[in-house]
N, C-alpha and C positions, 0 to 999 in steps of 0.2 A: 504494500500500500504506500502510495506517495502522497505527500501533503504539498499543496501549492502554497508557496510563501506569500504572505501579504506584503504589499509594497512598504518599504521602510519609510518612516516619517522623518521629516527634516527637523533637526534640532536647531533652535535659535542661536546656540553658541557655536555652531559648526562653521569652520573657515570656508566651506564650500558653498556655492550658490544653491538655492533651492531649485528643484526641478520645475521646469515650466509646464503648467497645465494647459492643454489645448482648450480653446474656447468651445463652449457647448454648441452642437449643431442645432440649427433652427430650420424647421420646415414649415411651409404654408400649404393651405388647401389648394390642390391643383398641381403641386410639384410632382414631376416624374422622378421616381427614385429606383434604385436597384438595391436588392438585399442579397447578402451572401448565400442565404438558404432558400429564399422564396422566389428570387429573380426580379423581373421587371414589374413595377407597380406604380400606382398613382395615389397620392395622399388625398383622402376623402374627409378626414376629420383630425382635429388637434385637441389634445387635453394639455393645456399650458404647463410645461415643465415636467409632465408625467409620461405621456405617451402620444403616439401618432397612430391613427387608424388608416391602414393602407389597403387598397383594393389591388390584389394580384391577379385579377382576371377570374379565376375559378373560386377564389375565396377572399374574404377580408380578414386581416390580422391586425391586432393591436400590438404595436412595437413599442416597448418601453424605452424611456430615456436612459442612458446617454447615446443611444442609436449607434453603437460601435460597429454593427455589421451593415449599416444602411448609409448610402451616399446619394446625394442629389445629382441628377443628370442635367 
């Protein structure tokens, strides 16, 4: 059994710079997107900061934020 290590937190006293966090992805209704698992789709609904509802043709899926597997086309 393997454990996935949680990312290390930055200590304020560290001489190294804190890692840069990428800005959160934002989607709007009507955006065409691609998802690593479900493929090509179109955003049909937004729950601010929580999820996006995406129509992938044969099904609608609720994709939770931070949308790591979804990109805007």
